[in-house]
C-alpha positions in Angstrom: 0.0 0.0 0.0 2.8 2.4 0.9 4.6 1.7 -2.3 1.3 2.4 -4.2 0.9 5.8 -2.4 4.5 6.6 -3.0 4.1 5.9 -6.7 1.0 8.0 -6.9 2.7 11.0 -5.1 5.7 10.7 -7.3 3.6 10.6 -10.4 1.6 13.7 -9.3 4.9 15.5 -8.5 6.3 14.7 -11.9 3.1 15.8 -13.6 3.1 19.1 -11.6 6.8 19.7 -12.4 6.1 19.0 -16.1 3.3 21.5 -16.1 5.4 24.1 -14.4 8.2 23.5 -17.0 5.7 23.8 -19.8 4.2 27.0 -18.4 7.6 28.5 -17.8 8.6 27.7 -21.4 5.4 29.3 -22.7 5.7 32.4 -20.6 5.7 35.6 -22.7 8.6 37.9 -22.1 7.3 41.2 -23.3 9.9 43.2 -25.3 11.9 40.1 -26.1 10.9 40.1 -29.8 13.9 38.1 -31.0 13.2 35.3 -28.5 16.7 35.1 -26.9 15.3 35.2 -23.4 16.3 38.8 -22.6 15.2 42.3 -23.3 18.0 44.3 -24.7 19.1 46.8 -27.4 18.8 44.1 -30.1 15.0 44.0 -29.4 14.8 47.7 -29.6 16.4 47.7 -33.0 14.0 44.9 -34.2 11.0 46.8 -33.0 12.2 50.0 -34.7 12.8 48.0 -37.9 9.3 46.5 -37.7 7.9 50.0 -37.3 9.8 51.3 -40.3 8.5 48.4 -42.4 5.0 49.1 -41.2 5.1 52.6 -42.6 5.8 51.2 -46.1 3.5 48.2 -45.8 6.5 45.8 -45.9 6.2 43.9 -42.6 7.7 40.5 -42.8 5.5 37.4 -42.0 8.1 36.3 -39.5 7.3 39.3 -37.4 3.6 38.3 -36.9 4.0 37.8 -33.1 5.7 41.2 -32.6 2.3 42.9 -32.2 1.8 41.1 -28.9 5.4 40.9 -27.6 6.6 44.2 -28.9 3.7 46.4 -27.7 5.4 47.1 -24.4 3.3 50.2 -23.6 0.1 48.4 -24.4 -1.3 51.1 -26.7 -2.3 48.6 -29.4 0.5 49.3 -31.8 4.2 48.6 -32.2 6.2 51.8 -33.0 9.2 53.9 -32.0 7.8 54.5 -28.6 8.0 50.8 -27.8 11.6 50.8 -29.1 12.4 53.7 -26.8 10.8 52.1 -23.8 12.6 48.8 -24.6 16.0 50.6 -24.7 15.2 52.5 -21.5 14.2 49.2 -19.8 17.4 47.5 -21.0 19.5 50.3 -19.5 17.6 50.2 -16.2 17.6 46.4 -15.8 21.3 46.3 -16.6 21.9 48.0 -13.2 18.8 46.8 -11.3 18.8 43.0 -11.1 15.5 43.0 -9.3 13.8 45.0 -12.1 10.1 44.3 -12.7 8.8 43.2 -16.1 9.0 45.8 -18.9 5.2 46.5 -18.9 5.3 47.3 -15.2 8.3 49.4 -15.8 6.6 51.3 -18.6 3.5 51.8 -16.4 5.6 53.4 -13.6 7.6 55.7 -15.9 5.1 56.5 -18.7 4.4 60.1 -17.4 8.1 61.1 -17.7 8.5 59.3 -21.0 5.6 60.9 -22.8 6.7 62.8 -26.0 7.7 66.4 -25.4 5.4 69.1 -26.7 8.0 71.8 -26.9 8.8 73.6 -30.1 12.0 71.5 -30.2 10.0 68.4 -31.0 9.1 69.9 -34.4 12.7 70.3 -35.3 13.2 66.6 -36.0 13.9 65.9 -39.7 10.6 65.0 -41.5 12.1 62.9 -44.3 13.1 59.9 -42.2 11.4 57.3 -40.0 12.9 59.1 -37.0 10.1 61.6 -37.0 8.4 59.5 -34.4 11.4 59.6 -32.1 10.9 62.6 -29.9 13.8 65.1 -30.3 14.4 66.2 -26.7 17.8 67.5 -27.5 17.5 71.0 -29.0 16.8 73.6 -26.4 13.6 75.8 -26.6 14.0 79.2 -28.2 14.0 82.4 -26.2 16.7 81.5 -23.7 19.5 83.9 -22.8 22.3 83.0 -25.3 24.9 84.7 -23.1 27.2 87.6 -23.7 27.8 88.4 -27.4 31.1 87.1 -28.6 31.5 84.5 -25.7 31.8 80.8 -26.3 28.3 80.3 -24.9 26.9 82.9 -27.3 28.7 81.2 -30.3 27.4 77.8 -29.4 23.9 79.0 -28.5 23.4 81.0 -31.8 25.1 78.5 -34.2 23.0 77.4 -37.2 21.9 73.9 -36.6 21.2 71.2 -39.2 20.5 67.7 -37.7 22.4 65.1 -39.6 23.6 61.5 -39.4 27.2 61.6 -40.6 30.2 62.3 -38.5 33.5 62.4 -40.5 36.7 61.1 -39.0 39.9 62.7 -40.2 43.4 61.4 -39.7 45.8 64.2 -38.6 48.8 62.2 -37.6 51.9 64.2 -38.3 53.5 61.5 -40.5 50.5 59.9 -42.0 50.4 58.5 -45.6 49.1 61.8 -46.9 52.3 63.6 -45.9 51.0 64.7 -42.5 48.0 66.5 -44.0 44.5 65.7 -42.8 42.6 63.1 -44.8 39.1 61.6 -44.5 39.2 58.1 -42.9 35.5 57.3 -42.7 32.1 58.6 -41.8 30.4 57.3 -38.6 26.6 57.2 -38.9 24.0 57.9 -36.3 21.5 55.0 -36.3 17.9 55.1 -35.1 19.0 53.1 -32.1 21.7 55.7 -31.2 19.1 58.5 -31.6 16.9 56.7 -29.1 19.8 56.5 -26.6 20.5 60.2 -27.1 16.8 61.1 -26.6 16.6 59.0 -23.4 19.6 60.7 -22.0 18.1 64.1 -22.9 14.8 63.3 -21.3 16.5 62.2 -18.1 19.0 65.0 -17.7 18.0 68.1 -19.7 15.6 70.7 -18.6 13.7 73.4 -20.5 15.8 76.1 -18.7 19.0 74.8 -20.2 20.4 76.4 -23.3 22.2 74.2 -25.9 25.5 75.2 -24.4 24.3 74.2 -21.0 23.1 70.8 -22.4 26.4 70.1 -24.1 28.4 71.2 -21.1 26.3 68.9 -18.9 26.9 66.0 -21.4 30.6 66.7 -21.5 30.9 66.6 -17.7 28.6 63.6 -17.3 30.7 61.6 -19.7 33.9 62.5 -17.9 32.6 61.5 -14.5 30.5 58.5 -15.4 32.3 56.6 -18.1 34.9 54.2 -16.7 38.0 53.7 -18.8 38.1 50.2 -20.4 41.7 49.3 -19.4 41.8 45.6 -20.3 40.9 43.9 -23.6 38.2 41.9 -21.8 36.6 45.2 -20.8 37.0 46.8 -24.2 35.9 43.8 -26.2 32.4 44.1 -24.6 31.8 47.6 -26.0 34.2 47.8 -29.0 31.4 46.9 -31.6 28.8 49.2 -30.0 27.9 52.7 -31.0 29.8 55.4 -29.0 26.6 56.4 -27.3 25.6 52.9 -26.3 29.0 52.1 -24.9 29.2 55.4 -23.0 25.6 56.2 -22.0 24.3 52.7 -21.5 27.3 50.6 -20.5 29.3 53.5 -19.1 32.5 52.1 -20.4 35.0 53.0 -23.2 38.2 54.6 -24.2 38.9 58.0 -25.8 37.1 57.1 -29.0 33.9 56.1 -27.2 33.5 59.0 -24.8 34.7 61.7 -27.2 32.6 59.9 -29.9 29.5 59.9 -27.7 29.9 63.7 -27.3 30.3 64.1 -31.1 27.1 62.0 -31.6 25.2 64.3 -29.3 26.4 67.4 -31.2 25.6 65.8 -34.6 22.1 65.0 -33.5 21.6 68.5 -32.2 22.7 69.8 -35.6 26.3 71.0 -35.1 28.9 70.6 -37.8 31.0 68.2 -35.8 33.8 65.9 -36.9 36.2 63.6 -35.1 40.0 63.6 -35.2 42.5 60.7 -35.1 45.7 62.2 -33.9 49.0 60.7 -32.6 50.6 62.3 -29.6 54.3 62.4 -28.5 57.1 63.7 -30.7 57.4 60.4 -32.6 53.6 60.0 -33.1 53.4 56.7 -31.1 50.3 57.3 -28.9 46.9 57.2 -30.7 44.2 59.5 -29.5 40.7 60.5 -30.7 38.8 63.8 -30.0 36.1 65.9 -31.5 35.8 69.3 -33.0 32.9 71.5 -34.1 33.1 74.1 -36.9 31.1 77.3 -36.5 31.4 80.1 -39.0 34.8 78.8 -40.2 36.3 78.4 -36.8 37.0 75.1 -35.2 36.3 74.6 -31.5 38.1 71.6 -30.0 36.7 69.5 -27.2 38.4 66.9 -25.0 36.2 64.9 -22.6 39.3 63.6 -20.7 39.9 60.5 -18.7 39.6 60.6 -14.9 43.1 59.3 -14.2 44.3 62.7 -15.2 42.2 64.5 -12.5 45.0 65.6 -10.4 47.5 68.5 -10.7 49.3 69.2 -12.9 47.4 67.0 -15.4 43.9 68.1 -14.6 43.8 70.3 -17.7 43.4 67.3 -20.0 39.8 68.3 -20.4 38.4 71.3 -22.2 35.2 72.4 -23.9 35.0 74.4 -27.2 38.5 75.8 -27.2 39.4 77.6 -30.4 43.0 77.9 -29.4 43.4 74.1 -29.4 42.0 73.8 -33.0 43.6 70.8 -34.7 42.0 70.8 -38.1 41.7 73.5 -40.8 39.6 71.9 -43.5 40.2 69.7 -46.6 41.7 72.2 -49.0 45.1 70.6 -49.0 44.1 67.0 -48.1 42.1 65.8 -51.1 44.8 63.4 -52.3 43.5 60.5 -50.3 40.1 59.5 -48.9 41.0 55.8 -48.3 40.3 54.0 -45.1 43.6 53.4 -43.4 
């Protein structure tokens, strides 16, 4: 009799465990549209791609379940807002291991994540799918630009044209172009990068901040919050990411990441920004990357700087829009080569 009872109990337990396993396997993870078991930036990209296809009526059949899984804000559609929330949740859950599900997260943060209704929102380019991404970057008009002729005034009154390309120029003193600057490549702002920039802006920028204030804040935030990826193990985790994802999401990088993230913010705001690949030391042995913005024919150099230099006498390895440190003077004498080195 005891053996029979034991057998029955064991069978019931196995049936219960089997049911639990089946239910767990069938559990929907909202936001995980690629089905890899986690909600991350790849899902945000897929959601945005799906939305772009929906605008042209070219949704793929393989994405038929995305309407249920990708609709993280439960508004009945899958669009750029869902992509933005997904990326926000990924950033949040990366540092909060006890994070609730994405739909609960969206419900708790939806008020702060609603699209801005300022005049700046209308400045988003209208000829791309990114029109649905709220441009929280450009400061509202009517703010005090600062004293005429000052760096603040120059930055605040510069003509802005949002764009996706950021050129990189090699300015090594003994490069293959005889030491003259040449174009190496163009970095591109992706929709995913724009979402990251908007999320950063929504969290940190206020309506009382001018464009100079916003850039100064970004510059300082990158300096104090991005950890230098000293080892290859650390760098390999972020080397293939956009500068903004490495810096603003993972908070890790080297000079090309944190200076590149600053350049991406400037490009998205509309500044004529480019990056520079230079080599320091008298014999050009130490590679370094920085950014520069051109306004009315004058270059203003910026260095985010790495925190290990934050002690006298090296503290000054950090500057913002310094025309005296201009490194690049245009392509007039450097048209001989545009090859990727």
